[in-house]
N, C-alpha and C positions, 0 to 999 in steps of 0.2 A: 311513737315511731313505728312505722310499718315497714316490713321487709318487702323489697321489690325483687321480682325474679331477675336473674342475670340474663343479659343479652345472649341468645344462643351461640353467637360467634365467639363471644368471650368465654362462655362455658366450654365450648369446643377446644379453645386454646388452653384453658386451665386443665381440662381433662387430658389432653395430649401431654402437657407438661407433667402432670401427675403420673401418667403411665411411664414416661421416660425416667422420671426420678425413681419410681418404684422398681423399674428394671435395673437401674444403676445400683440401687441399694441391695437388691437381690444378688447381683453379680459380685458386688463388693463383699457382701456377707459370705457368699459361697467361697470366694477366693480366700478370705481371711479365716474362715472356720475350717476349711478342708484342705486348702493348698498350702497356705503359709502358716498353719497353726503351730508348727515347731519353732518358728522365728518370732512369734508374738507372745506377749505376756498373757497370763491367764485372763485378766480383765478384758483385754482386747479380743480374745477368742470368744469370751462370753458375749461381748457386744456384737461380734460378727454373727454369732448364732441368733441373736435378737434381730439382726438385720435380715436374716433368712426368713423370719416371720413377718417383719414390718414391710419389707420390699413387696412381696406378693399382695399384701393388704392394700398398699397404695396403688399397685397396678390394677387390682380389681375395682377399687373405688373409682379410679380414673376411667376404667372401661365402662362402668355403669353411668358415669357422668357423660361420657362420650355418646353412649346410646341415647341418653336423655336429650342431649344437644341435637343429635341427628334427628330425633323424633320431632323436636320443636321446629327445626329447620324445615322438615318435610311438611309439617302441618301448616307452617306459615306460607309455604309456596302455593 
């Protein structure tokens, strides 16, 4: 079984989706960890603090994937 590279257009869509999800996770984490922390249980606050780390990670991975897709599209043109 050989791995085949993704179509640049599909990679671009996946990258954009990853960036949107990362931003949503970050905003959800910030809201839960710092705005609504008094109304949430301790486990939920801890989970929200984890989202503050995981959200930007997904955002950065999506950004790098987007750059890669744009490069592939530029080289293909």
